[in-house]
N, C-alpha and C positions, 0 to 999 in steps of 0.2 A: 634400474641402477641409479643410485643417488649421485648427484654431482659432487666432485671432490675439488676443493680449492686449497684448503690447508688441513694439516693433521698435526695436532698438538697433544703432548702428554708424555707419560713415562714410556721409555723404550726398553724392551726386554733385551738385556745384554747377553744374548745366547752365544753368538760367535762361532758356532761349530761349522766346520767345512764339510762339503759333500753330503749334505743332509738330503736323503732321497725321499720321494713321495711316500714310501712305505713307512718312514719314520714320522712324517707329517701326519698321515692317516693310514693306519694299518689296513691290510686287505680285508680283515674281518668286518670292517665298517663299510665296505663297498656294496653291501646287499641292498642299499636303499637308493632311491632316486630323489629323495627329499634332501634339501640342503640343511634342514633344521636338526639340531641335536648332535651334529658331527663334532662340535667343539669338545664334547665329552671324550671323544676318541683321539683328538689332536695330541700328538706327541705322547701317546699312551705309554710306550715303553719307558720314556724319560720320566713321565709323571708317576710311575710306580714308586719312585724314590720320594718319600714324604718331604724331603727338603728341596724338591725340584723348584726351579726358578719360575715356572709357569703358574704354579699354584701358590707361590709366596704372597703374603698380604701386600707386599711392596709392589709387585708387578702384575698381580691378577687384574685382568681387564685392560691391560696396556694396549694402546692402539698401534704401536710400532714394534716391530721385531728387528733386531740387528743380528744378522747372520754372517756366516763365513762364505768363502768362495764356493761356487757351483751349487747354490741353494736350489732345491727342487729337482735334482737330477733323478734318474730312474724312470719309472713308468709314467705314462701321460695322464694319469687319473685327475680329472677335474675336481674330484672330491677333496683333493688337497687344498685347493683354493676355497672351497666351501667350508672346510674345517677351520681354516684360518679365520675366515669371516665370522663363523659362529663362535670362535674363541674371542672375537672382538678386535682382531688385527686388521688394520686398514692399509698398512704400508709395511714393506719389508725393505731394509737397507742391507746391501751386500756387495762384495766386489764383483760378483757375476752370478747369473741365474741360468738354469736350463732354459732353452728356448721355449719348449712346450709349456713348462711351468709359467714362465713369464707371460706367454700368450693367454693361458687360462686365468692367471691372476688379473690381467688387464680386462678380459671379458667379464670378470666378476667385480670390477671396480676396485681392485687392490693395486696400489701404486708400488711399483718395483723401482727402487732407486739404486743405481750402480755408482759406487764411489770407490776410490783406491783404498788399498789396505791401510794406509796411514790414517786416512779419515775414519775408517771403521774402528781402528785401534783407539783413536781419540774419542769417538762416540761411545765406545764400550766403557771408557773411563767415566765420561760425563753421565752416562745412563745409570750408573750405580746410585747417584744421588739427585740428579736433576732431569727435568723434562727435555724433550727434543722437539723442534718445530720444523715441519716440512711445508714449504710454500710451493705448490705445483705451478702456479702462474709464473713466479720468479725463478723456478727451478733451483731452489736453494734448500739446504738443511742447515739450521742454525741452532745455537745453544745460548743459554744465559751467560756463558763465559766469553761471548763475542766470537765463537767459532762460526765460520761461514764456509760451507762447501757447496759448490755448484754441481749440478748433474745434467746430463743430456737425456732427452726423451724424444721419441718419435713424435713429430708434429701431429699426426693423425691420432695417435693414442692420447696425447695431451688434450686435444680438442674433445675427444670422446669422454675422457675422464672429467674434464672441467664442466661439461654439459650433461653428464649422466646418461650418455648414449651407448647402450649396448647394441647388438646386431638388430634386435627388434626395434629399438628406438631410432636407429639410423634409417631403417626402412620406413617407419612411421613418419619421420621427418620429410620424407619424399612423397607423402600421401597425395598431394595435389598433382604432382607429375605422374604418379602411378594411375590416378583416376583419369587424368587427361589421356594417357596412353590407352587405357582400357576403353574409354568412350570412342576414341578414334579407331581402334582395332575392331570394336563391335560394329561401328558404322561401315567400315571398309570390308569387313569379312563377317557378315552376320551369320554365316553358316557355321562358324566356329563357336558362336554363342548359343545359337538355336539350331542344332542339327535337324535335318528333315526326318 
């Protein structure tokens, strides 16, 4: 996982509420265990409209998605986070998220920013023509119009995102302690390491 400190760029002013994971990545795309190529299936039903916001020249490749309340509801498919990443989205700003989606996003390095609806409405206006800036360290979302919104984030999640630590990375960071434990356990209980 790559460390995340700031995310800058155009934000897709999507705004739709109750977007479930089947809308983010339809079930037909779940036949793979690969994370690559899922961006093609992201928001597939919406992208059938040639005038959809995701494929417009103005917003294609935008790193931020502004969504409505209860984003990522529905099934627990991790493919939804994979599809967003493959689409280029590194952060989603919404009034609320499904807990499972939020967890999957975090484990894949996507920043989920919870802001009140008034802030979402303002960011939707700004995103039409101007970029948005997310500073994870400062826990702020700002715009070139001097808008400044602060958000809360779990301290552990913030630490992991800032340092690029997924579950494997967290384990590897404890490599010395694990090696010391294994050496001690081997010395104290050699029968576990070398059975007769």
